[in-house]
N, CA, C and O of each residue as an XYZ file, in Angstrom:
264
protein
N       0.845     -1.196      0.000
C       0.000      0.000      0.000
C       0.885      1.254      0.000
O       1.810      1.358      0.806
N       0.605      2.201     -0.899
C       1.357      3.460     -0.847
C       0.907      4.308      0.327
O      -0.189      4.147      0.864
N       1.780      5.205      0.698
C       1.446      6.088      1.816
C       0.379      7.093      1.401
O       0.292      7.477      0.235
N      -0.429      7.512      2.369
C      -1.436      8.549      2.118
C      -0.749      9.903      2.188
O       0.001     10.174      3.125
N      -1.003     10.755      1.199
C      -0.362     12.070      1.180
C      -1.299     13.140      1.718
O      -2.520     13.046      1.590
N      -0.700     14.154      2.320
C      -1.441     15.311      2.793
C      -1.941     16.109      1.595
O      -1.192     16.317      0.641
N      -3.188     16.556      1.630
C      -3.741     17.396      0.568
C      -3.217     18.809      0.766
O      -3.590     19.487      1.723
N      -2.347     19.255     -0.144
C      -1.638     20.528      0.054
C      -2.579     21.735      0.063
O      -2.334     22.700      0.788
N      -3.658     21.692     -0.738
C      -4.608     22.798     -0.751
C      -5.326     22.931      0.576
O      -5.532     24.038      1.072
N      -5.706     21.795      1.151
C      -6.395     21.819      2.447
C      -5.440     22.211      3.564
O      -5.838     22.840      4.544
N      -4.177     21.834      3.407
C      -3.177     22.181      4.423
C      -3.048     23.701      4.549
O      -2.819     24.226      5.639
N      -3.198     24.406      3.411
C      -3.087     25.868      3.424
C      -4.351     26.545      3.940
O      -4.283     27.647      4.485
N      -5.502     25.901      3.774
C      -6.777     26.552      4.091
C      -7.349     26.210      5.458
O      -8.190     26.943      5.978
N      -6.904     25.112      6.042
C      -7.471     24.664      7.317
C      -6.387     24.428      8.344
O      -5.265     24.053      8.002
N      -6.724     24.650      9.609
C      -5.835     24.333     10.722
C      -6.566     23.348     11.618
O      -7.796     23.340     11.673
N      -5.813     22.526     12.313
C      -6.410     21.596     13.265
C      -6.138     22.134     14.663
O      -4.994     22.426     15.010
N      -7.191     22.263     15.462
C      -7.050     22.789     16.813
C      -6.440     21.728     17.722
O      -6.286     20.572     17.329
N      -6.096     22.135     18.938
C      -5.484     21.212     19.902
C      -6.424     20.069     20.258
O      -5.975     18.966     20.568
N      -7.730     20.328     20.213
C      -8.702     19.283     20.542
C      -9.083     18.444     19.320
O      -9.926     17.552     19.419
N      -8.458     18.730     18.155
C      -8.668     17.908     16.973
C      -9.782     18.354     16.055
O     -10.210     17.585     15.194
N     -10.268     19.583     16.213
C     -11.318     20.091     15.327
C     -10.683     20.851     14.170
O      -9.553     21.327     14.280
N     -11.413     20.965     13.055
C     -10.913     21.668     11.875
C     -11.409     23.111     11.898
O     -12.605     23.367     12.034
N     -10.469     24.053     11.763
C     -10.782     25.477     11.813
C     -10.547     26.075     10.431
O      -9.592     25.703      9.750
N     -11.424     27.011     10.006
C     -11.280     27.631      8.690
C     -11.449     29.135      8.788
O     -12.037     29.642      9.743
N     -10.934     29.845      7.800
C     -11.075     31.290      7.705
C     -12.391     31.607      7.011
O     -12.845     30.843      6.159
N     -13.003     32.723      7.369
C     -14.252     33.123      6.728
C     -14.015     33.530      5.280
O     -12.978     34.105      4.949
N     -14.979     33.228      4.426
C     -14.908     33.613      3.022
C     -15.312     35.087      2.866
O     -15.794     35.708      3.813
N     -15.116     35.626      1.683
C     -15.509     37.009      1.339
C     -14.683     38.071      2.046
O     -15.169     39.180      2.263
N     -13.433     37.755      2.415
C     -12.576     38.734      3.076
C     -11.316     39.037      2.280
O     -10.434     39.739      2.775
N     -11.210     38.525      1.061
C      -9.967     38.667      0.316
C      -9.818     40.005     -0.392
O      -8.743     40.603     -0.350
N     -10.873     40.488     -1.041
C     -10.794     41.725     -1.816
C     -12.191     42.289     -1.978
O     -13.162     41.694     -1.509
N     -12.302     43.438     -2.642
C     -13.580     44.151     -2.826
C     -14.244     44.452     -1.486
O     -15.434     44.200     -1.299
N     -13.461     44.994     -0.560
C     -13.974     45.226      0.790
C     -14.558     46.625      0.970
O     -15.205     46.894      1.982
N     -14.341     47.514      0.007
C     -14.750     48.905      0.210
C     -16.267     49.070      0.274
O     -16.757     49.949      0.984
N     -17.018     48.244     -0.452
C     -18.471     48.417     -0.433
C     -19.159     47.606      0.660
O     -20.364     47.752      0.867
N     -18.419     46.760      1.358
C     -19.011     45.984      2.453
C     -18.978     46.838      3.715
O     -17.988     47.517      3.990
N     -20.062     46.799      4.476
C     -20.105     47.666      5.655
C     -19.270     47.085      6.797
O     -18.880     45.917      6.772
N     -19.010     47.917      7.784
C     -18.114     47.553      8.872
C     -18.593     46.368      9.685
O     -17.798     45.522     10.094
N     -19.899     46.311      9.918
C     -20.449     45.211     10.710
C     -20.195     43.867     10.025
O     -19.829     42.882     10.666
N     -20.396     43.856      8.716
C     -20.198     42.619      7.953
C     -18.731     42.183      7.992
O     -18.433     41.005      8.188
N     -17.811     43.151      7.802
C     -16.389     42.816      7.813
C     -15.931     42.389      9.204
O     -15.086     41.504      9.341
N     -16.483     43.013     10.218
C     -16.133     42.674     11.605
C     -16.537     41.243     11.931
O     -15.788     40.519     12.587
N     -17.716     40.834     11.476
C     -18.173     39.469     11.745
C     -17.392     38.439     10.919
O     -17.259     37.286     11.328
N     -16.882     38.856      9.764
C     -16.110     37.936      8.925
C     -14.684     37.733      9.429
O     -13.983     36.845      8.945
N     -14.239     38.549     10.401
C     -12.895     38.387     10.943
C     -12.731     37.064     11.672
O     -11.652     36.471     11.656
N     -13.798     36.601     12.311
C     -13.708     35.396     13.127
C     -13.598     34.156     12.264
O     -14.208     34.066     11.199
N     -12.810     33.199     12.739
C     -12.723     31.923     12.036
C     -13.842     31.018     12.532
O     -14.412     31.243     13.599
N     -14.145     29.996     11.748
C     -15.224     29.079     12.105
C     -14.717     27.660     12.227
O     -13.611     27.344     11.787
N     -15.528     26.804     12.827
C     -15.204     25.390     12.961
C     -16.066     24.581     12.010
O     -17.247     24.875     11.825
N     -15.475     23.571     11.415
C     -16.225     22.661     10.555
C     -16.875     21.588     11.405
O     -16.322     21.167     12.421
N     -18.051     21.150     10.984
C     -18.758     20.101     11.715
C     -19.217     19.019     10.747
O     -19.340     19.259      9.546
N     -19.464     17.844     11.272
C     -20.061     16.758     10.505
C     -19.154     16.173      9.453
O     -17.952     16.006      9.663
N     -19.754     15.859      8.301
C     -19.048     15.172      7.225
C     -17.912     16.010      6.660
O     -16.859     15.473      6.317
N     -18.114     17.324      6.558
C     -17.064     18.194      6.037
C     -15.822     18.135      6.909
O     -14.704     18.054      6.401
N     -16.019     18.176      8.227
C     -14.893     18.123      9.155
C     -14.144     16.804      9.004
O     -12.913     16.779      8.996
N     -14.884     15.721      8.887
C     -14.253     14.395      8.754
C     -13.427     14.324      7.473
O     -12.321     13.784      7.482
N     -13.950     14.863      6.371
C     -13.249     14.855      5.094
C     -11.933     15.630      5.191
O     -10.894     15.158      4.730
N     -11.983     16.817      5.791
C     -10.796     17.659      5.916
C      -9.764     16.988      6.809
O      -8.579     16.969      6.475
N     -10.193     16.439      7.934
C      -9.250     15.811      8.853
C      -8.583     14.586      8.227
O      -7.408     14.326      8.486
N      -9.318     13.834      7.409
C      -8.724     12.684      6.737
C      -7.682     13.126      5.716
O      -6.658     12.463      5.550
N      -7.935     14.248      5.026
C      -6.992     14.742      4.032
C      -5.731     15.307      4.692
O      -4.659     15.305      4.087
N      -5.860     15.788      5.930
C      -4.721     16.345      6.661
C      -4.017     15.316      7.533
O      -2.967     15.607      8.105
N      -4.573     14.131      7.642
C      -4.094     13.116      8.590
C      -2.587     12.864      8.572
O      -1.986     12.840      9.646
N      -1.939     12.676      7.419
C      -0.518     12.325      7.459
C       0.375     13.385      8.126
O       1.417     13.052      8.690
N      -0.030     14.646      8.061
C       0.826     15.703      8.628
C       0.531     15.961     10.103
O       1.222     16.762     10.734
N      -0.473     15.305     10.661
C      -0.825     15.554     12.067
C       0.106     14.832     13.005
O      -0.045     14.932     14.223
């Protein structure tokens, strides 16, 4: 059996917390921020946690580097 490789794209986009949960950055914060109001940008600053099937998929793709 060949070794399982870490998914490099997911490695850049997700972090694994100390308790083993997958953390992600909020979308819509990269560019075109001038027309978005302050409240919206302020709420997008916070990172979120993945739950359910999505979290399991990400953690499996990151498994070799953990």
